[in-house]
N, C-alpha and C positions, 0 to 999 in steps of 0.2 A: 252090286250093292249102290245105294241111293243114297248120295249126299246132297245136302243143300249148302249153298253159299248164301248167310245171312249177313244182311248189311244194314246197321242203323245209321241213317245220316242224319245228323244234328247240325243245327246252324254253326256250332263250332267246331266240333267234332264228328268223324264217322268211325263206327266201329263195325269191323269185319272178323267173322268167324266161321266156320266149316261145322256142320251139325251133322253127325252120323250117329245113328241108332237112339235118336233122342237126347244125345250129349253133345255139348260145344268143345271144341277143340279150344287152342290157344286164341285169345282176341288180341287182333291187331287196331292200334287205335292211330289214325292220322287226322291231321288237322283237314277240315274241309274248306275246300277251296272257296275264297272270297270271291264270287263272282260279280259282287257289287263296287269292287275295285276301282273300274272303271266307269264311272257314271253315267259317261256319254254313250254306251253301249246300249242298245235296244235290249228289252226284255229275251227276244229271241236270240241275240247274241251270248247273253250270259247263261241262257239255258244249252245252249250249243257248247260254251265254255265249260259248264258242269259236266254235260255228257262225256265230253272229251276226258275230264279228268277223271269220272267214275270209271270210264272204259281202262283208263291208264292204269289205275288202281288195282281192277280186278283182273286183267288180261294175264298177268304173269301166274297168278294163284290159280286160274281157270286152265291153263296151259299146263302147269304141274300136276292139278289134280284132276283128270280127266274122267273121274267119277262122280263129280258133281253133275247132277242130273238137271236140278231146279235152283233156281235163284228166288230169295225174299228179300225186298226191301221195303224199309219203312222210313219213313221222313215226315218232317212236321207238315202243318199246313192241311189245306183242303185235298183229300182224296177220295174220289167216289167208291161207293160200295162195290163197283166193277175195276177198281183200281187204277182209274182214270187221275192223272194228277192234274189239278186245276191250272188252268192258264195263268191265273195269279198265285204264285207262290213265294214264301219268304226268302228262298234260295235262290231266286234268279228275277223276282219281280213280276209285271205284266208281260206274257207272251201272247202272240199272236192266235196260238190255240193250245188245248190239252195236250199234255204228254200221255200218250196210250202205252199200256204195258206193252204191247206188241211192238213198239218202237225200241223199247229198251231189251226185248227178247231178240230182236233183229240183230242190234249191236253188239249184244253180249253171247249171242248164238246159243241160248237156253233158253227155256220156259221162265218167265218173271213173273211174281207174284206181287203186287205193291198193296201196303195198308198204310195208313195213318200210324204214325208211332204210336198215339195214344190210344189207338184200336188194337194193336198188338200188345200194348202193356196191359190194357184191361182185360182181354184175353188170358192173358199170364196170370194176372192176381185174381181174376174171378173164377178161374180153374183151379187154383191154388187149393189144396186139400186143409190148409189152415184157415180158409173162409169156407168150410162146411158148414151150412146152417145158415148164412147169410142170405138174404133176399136180395141184396145188391151189394154192388161195389162200385164206389165212385173213384176214378182217377182223377187227381189235379196234377197239373205240371206247371211249375213257376221255373222258367229259365230263362233263355233267349227270347221266348214268347210264351203266351200263358194258353193253355187248353184244356179241356175237359171231356171226360168220356165216361159213360154209365153202362156197368155191365149187369144184366139181369140173371143171377144165378138160378132162379127155378126154370126159365128159357133157355139158359145156358147161349147167350147171345150178347153183342154189344147193341145196345139201344141206339139205333139209327134213324133216321127220318128216309124218307124215299130217296133223297140224293146222297145220302150218307156222310153229309156233311155237318151235322147238327155239333155242338160243343166247340166250334170253331171261333173261340173268343180272342186268340191270339194274334190275328192279323188287323190289327187295329192302329191307326195312326195317330199318335199321342201328338207328335209336334214334328211336322215335316219341313220346317223353316231351317234357312241355310245353315244357321248355328245350332242346329237341335242339340249335336252332342255336348255342345258348351253351355247349356243352360245352367242356371245357379240353383233350379229348383227341383 
């Protein structure tokens, strides 16, 4: 039997569930680590901290449920069509190089598929029977960030540019001053 461990990483919360025969088991919700807490750390250090945290969250589940054959991770920010997580990411900032799915697979001991969270969401909604007859489905997310993806129902695919990064409108600096959190406007 082949099960998927599905992880939806958000800037604030992370949801974890096992998918078996197309149905999800109970969803565990945990607070996503704030890798930005120590602003003096480099992007590489914050990414490493996030990776250690993710491994700690998943390892007990992977040990208990040996039938998990695949891991699917979706997260906010730029993820290429090949699953490569951009070196610039809202979860850890600017790292020296991108994070490859193979690096996650080596750490977690299972094959890993990585998608942008809105790509995953647009596939879900674009293939929903309730959308039968629709030409396109636009998914807009306004949360910790802002993002958008478009699903072409006729072609049965997410509309992506060559690099898979279109629709990334949420990684925009509005105010990076030292008192940005305390502005009155």
